[in-house]
C-alpha distance (Angstrom), angle and dihedral (degrees) to the residues before:
residue distance angle dihedral
M1 . . .
Y2 3.76 . .
H3 3.76 136.2 .
A4 3.76 130.0 177.3
I5 3.81 113.9 -95.9
S6 3.79 132.0 160.0
R7 3.79 118.9 -94.9
S8 3.82 92.0 -118.7
R9 3.82 90.5 52.5
W10 3.79 90.5 48.7
L11 3.83 92.6 49.9
K12 3.81 92.4 50.2
R13 3.80 89.9 48.4
Q14 3.80 92.1 51.6
Q15 3.81 91.3 47.2
R16 3.81 92.0 53.4
L17 3.80 91.6 48.6
E18 3.82 91.8 49.3
Q19 3.80 92.0 48.4
A20 3.78 91.3 49.6
A21 3.81 92.1 49.4
A22 3.82 91.4 49.9
R23 3.81 95.7 55.5
P24 3.80 117.4 112.1
P25 3.82 120.7 -104.8
A26 3.79 91.4 -99.6
A27 3.77 88.9 64.0
A28 3.80 94.3 46.3
S29 3.78 94.9 116.6
A30 3.80 91.4 52.9
A31 3.80 90.7 47.6
E32 3.79 91.2 51.0
A33 3.78 90.3 49.5
D34 3.80 91.5 51.7
I35 3.81 92.0 48.9
A36 3.80 89.5 48.9
S37 3.80 89.3 49.9
V38 3.81 90.9 53.3
A39 3.81 90.2 49.0
T40 3.81 91.0 50.8
E41 3.80 91.5 49.6
D42 3.81 90.2 49.1
A43 3.81 91.4 50.4
T44 3.80 91.4 49.0
E45 3.79 92.1 48.3
G46 3.80 91.0 47.2
R47 3.80 91.9 51.7
T48 3.80 92.3 47.0
A49 3.80 92.6 49.1
A50 3.81 92.6 47.0
Q51 3.80 93.0 47.6
A52 3.81 90.1 50.5
V53 3.82 91.5 55.3
I54 3.82 92.9 48.0
A55 3.81 91.2 46.5
A56 3.81 90.7 52.3
L57 3.81 90.8 51.1
K58 3.80 89.8 54.4
E59 3.81 91.5 56.7
S60 3.79 101.0 90.3
P61 3.83 113.4 -150.6
I62 3.80 92.1 -164.4
T63 3.79 115.6 153.9
R64 3.80 124.7 -137.5
A65 3.83 91.0 -106.6
S66 3.79 91.5 50.5
F67 3.79 90.6 46.6
L68 3.80 91.7 53.6
R69 3.81 90.7 49.5
L70 3.79 90.4 50.8
V71 3.80 92.0 49.3
A72 3.80 90.2 50.0
G73 3.79 90.4 50.3
V74 3.79 92.6 49.0
L75 3.79 92.0 49.9
L76 3.81 90.6 49.4
V77 3.81 92.6 52.3
I78 3.81 91.6 46.6
A79 3.79 92.3 46.8
V80 3.81 99.6 48.2
G81 3.81 100.8 23.4
P82 3.82 128.5 -119.6
A83 3.83 95.2 -83.4
F84 3.82 94.4 53.7
Y85 3.80 90.7 42.0
R86 3.82 89.2 55.9
W87 3.79 89.5 48.9
I88 3.80 91.0 53.5
K89 3.80 91.1 51.1
G90 3.79 91.3 47.2
A91 3.78 92.8 48.9
F92 3.80 90.5 58.2
D93 3.82 94.7 40.2
T94 3.81 109.2 137.1
G95 3.80 94.0 -166.1
G96 3.77 96.9 -101.4
S97 3.78 128.6 -112.4
S98 3.78 134.1 -77.8
T99 3.78 121.8 -95.8
A100 3.82 89.3 -115.7
E101 3.81 90.0 62.4
Y102 3.78 91.7 52.6
V103 3.81 91.8 47.3
A104 3.80 91.1 50.8
S105 3.81 92.0 53.1
D106 3.82 96.3 41.7
G107 3.80 111.0 142.6
N108 3.81 97.0 -171.0
R109 3.80 120.2 108.0
M110 3.79 105.9 -158.2
L111 3.81 114.6 162.0
P112 2.91 131.1 -141.4
P113 3.81 96.3 28.6
P114 3.82 114.1 -133.5
E115 3.80 114.5 -95.8
P116 3.82 109.2 -126.6
L117 3.79 121.6 -126.6
P118 3.84 114.8 -118.5
D119 3.82 94.5 -99.9
S120 3.78 89.8 49.2
A121 3.81 95.3 47.1
A122 3.80 90.3 49.4
V123 3.83 89.7 55.1
V124 3.78 100.9 -131.7
G125 3.78 92.2 -168.9
G126 3.77 133.2 39.9
G127 3.78 106.5 -119.1
A128 3.80 92.3 132.4
K129 3.81 88.9 65.1
G130 3.79 92.5 60.8
N131 3.78 128.3 78.5
F132 3.79 120.6 -121.4
R133 3.79 121.6 -154.2
I134 3.78 116.4 -142.8
Y135 3.80 117.4 -129.4
T136 3.77 120.5 169.1
V137 3.80 134.8 165.6
T138 3.82 92.6 -152.5
E139 3.76 137.1 29.5
I140 3.81 108.7 -70.0
P141 3.82 107.4 -94.3
T142 3.80 125.5 -135.5
F143 3.79 123.5 -140.4
S144 3.80 136.5 -159.2
S145 3.80 127.7 -163.8
D146 3.82 87.8 -131.5
T147 3.80 92.4 71.2
W148 3.83 105.9 15.3
K149 3.82 117.2 119.5
F150 3.80 134.7 177.4
A151 3.79 125.9 -161.5
I152 3.78 144.5 -179.8
S153 3.80 115.6 -159.3
G154 3.77 144.8 140.8
L155 3.80 122.0 73.2
V156 3.81 96.7 10.9
D157 3.79 132.6 112.3
K158 3.80 94.7 -135.7
P159 3.79 111.8 36.1
N160 3.76 113.5 -176.6
A161 3.78 146.1 -179.1
W162 3.79 128.2 -153.7
N163 3.77 136.1 -167.4
W164 3.82 118.4 -142.6
E165 3.81 97.9 -88.2
Q166 3.80 92.1 46.6
F167 3.78 91.3 47.8
L168 3.81 91.3 54.3
Q169 3.82 90.4 55.9
M170 3.80 92.6 67.9
K171 3.78 118.0 102.8
R172 3.79 113.1 -94.6
T173 3.80 134.4 -165.1
V174 3.81 135.0 -162.7
Q175 3.79 128.4 -124.2
V176 3.79 136.5 171.1
S177 3.79 115.9 -139.6
D178 3.79 142.2 149.8
F179 3.79 124.5 -104.7
H180 3.81 117.5 -141.3
C181 3.79 126.7 -171.2
V182 3.78 119.2 -155.1
T183 3.82 89.0 -130.0
G184 3.80 89.7 70.2
W185 3.80 109.6 -94.8
S186 3.81 129.1 107.6
V187 3.79 140.3 -169.3
Y188 3.78 111.8 -148.9
K189 3.80 132.7 -144.6
C190 3.80 100.2 6.6
T191 3.78 113.8 -179.7
W192 3.79 106.7 -136.2
E193 3.79 125.5 -174.3
G194 3.77 122.0 -167.1
I195 3.78 148.5 94.8
P196 3.82 117.7 -48.0
L197 3.79 106.9 -118.7
K198 3.80 92.0 -133.7
Q199 3.82 88.0 56.8
L200 3.81 90.6 56.9
L201 3.80 91.8 46.1
A202 3.80 93.4 48.9
A203 3.81 92.1 49.9
A204 3.82 91.0 49.1
G205 3.81 92.9 52.2
V206 3.80 106.3 -125.9
Q207 3.79 112.1 -132.9
A208 3.81 122.4 -128.4
S209 3.80 92.5 -112.8
A210 3.82 93.0 58.7
K211 3.80 113.5 102.9
F212 3.82 104.4 159.4
V213 3.80 139.5 37.1
K214 3.80 116.0 -138.2
F215 3.81 121.7 -159.8
Y216 3.81 126.6 -153.6
S217 3.79 124.8 -156.0
G218 3.78 120.7 -142.8
D219 3.81 88.1 -124.2
K220 3.84 84.1 76.2
V221 3.79 91.8 -133.1
Y222 3.79 109.9 67.8
T223 3.80 121.4 76.7
D224 3.78 135.8 162.2
A225 3.79 138.2 169.1
L226 3.79 145.4 -150.3
S227 3.76 130.0 -157.5
L228 3.78 112.7 -105.5
S229 3.81 91.6 -108.6
Q230 3.82 91.1 51.2
A231 3.80 91.6 47.1
N232 3.80 91.1 56.9
G233 3.80 92.2 62.0
D234 3.80 114.6 132.8
D235 3.81 95.3 -122.7
I236 3.81 100.9 46.5
M237 3.79 108.7 111.6
V238 3.78 142.1 -179.5
A239 3.79 93.8 -139.7
V240 3.82 129.2 -155.3
L241 3.82 100.9 168.4
M242 3.79 135.4 40.7
D243 3.80 119.6 -164.8
G244 3.79 90.0 -9.9
K245 3.81 96.1 -54.2
P246 3.82 134.8 94.3
I247 3.80 111.1 -85.5
P248 3.81 105.5 -103.3
Q249 3.78 122.0 -122.2
K250 3.81 95.6 -107.7
L251 3.81 91.5 52.4
G252 3.79 93.5 53.3
G253 3.80 102.0 -85.9
P254 2.91 152.3 -172.4
V255 3.82 85.0 41.9
R256 3.78 129.8 -2.1
L257 3.77 138.5 168.1
I258 3.81 118.5 -110.9
V259 3.82 118.8 -157.5
P260 3.84 101.8 170.1
Q261 3.80 99.0 -176.3
M262 3.80 93.3 52.7
Y263 3.77 130.9 62.2
A264 3.78 113.7 -85.5
Y265 3.80 97.6 -104.7
K266 3.82 83.7 78.9
S267 3.82 91.0 55.5
V268 3.80 95.5 82.4
K269 3.80 114.5 -146.5
W270 3.81 123.7 -138.0
L271 3.80 90.1 18.4
Q272 3.80 114.0 -164.9
G273 3.79 107.0 148.6
I274 3.80 138.9 46.1
E275 3.79 121.1 -174.1
L276 3.80 127.7 -175.3
I277 3.79 109.8 -141.1
E278 3.79 138.7 177.3
K279 3.80 101.8 -140.1
E280 3.79 126.9 59.1
H281 3.81 116.1 -95.0
M282 3.80 122.4 -151.6
G283 3.78 111.5 -145.2
Y284 3.78 131.2 -135.6
W285 3.82 96.3 -83.2
E286 3.78 96.3 31.5
V287 3.79 92.4 65.0
R288 3.81 85.5 52.7
G289 3.79 94.2 57.9
Y290 3.80 105.5 -81.9
D291 3.81 120.9 129.8
N292 3.78 117.5 -92.7
D293 3.81 91.3 -147.8
A294 3.78 96.5 53.7
W295 3.81 100.7 -177.0
V296 3.79 113.1 169.1
G297 3.79 110.1 -108.7
K298 3.80 93.4 4.0
S299 3.79 102.9 62.0
N300 3.79 123.4 84.4
A301 3.80 90.7 -151.9
């Protein structure tokens, strides 16, 4: 696991570890104590860095104009109900735009770009042939690798924070899955590449008191959650590529959650924070009447 530390801090850490390893057998206990001390310092620094990222994501930058739009949207959903609200959106559905259009207008500046795995580069599925509709509850945010951070924190033994380059070093896999919006449209056979969520959770060491996994969007407004058992599903992914290319800004890039068997409001866009919590969290749309368990074909969201 990686977390962002200064070069000077890293050099001092390495020096202490080398000195401890070089001590004679008679000083083994002291060497072990020094190594343990370094590990404790690393854990503390990892927790502090992760908590800082989560705290920043909780600080909503929403403007007065955006707030008024959100209030109007909430009142509309409450007044007409989620089902009728979906019908209204569907009735004015223009069919969306192609992935190529979203890639061409991508405002993110994430360097270096992720290198696709062979199965991802070959585009096993056909997601690029489908048209995605863009729904957002805030203005679409823009991200740069210079300032982007990702963190996992909360009820875990090994909280951590990563910058962009560190995040790209984590082992990724490829899957092909469908993408279903609660408003009635779908994009089939998308090739996603990313980090299985259960891999991140296992590496973090989920504590016994944790019952839910909360997700934070980089727009600093949108959140959602899964139960711990749901979050350990085999096909739930923290994705960084779609059809072999970086996920464009308008489709939730640079990093988004993918929950294929649930409606897409669970697949949090612009994902930057994961927090293990004890009590159930109701996400942005759930508090506005949508189902918390948003299973495709089974939910009445």
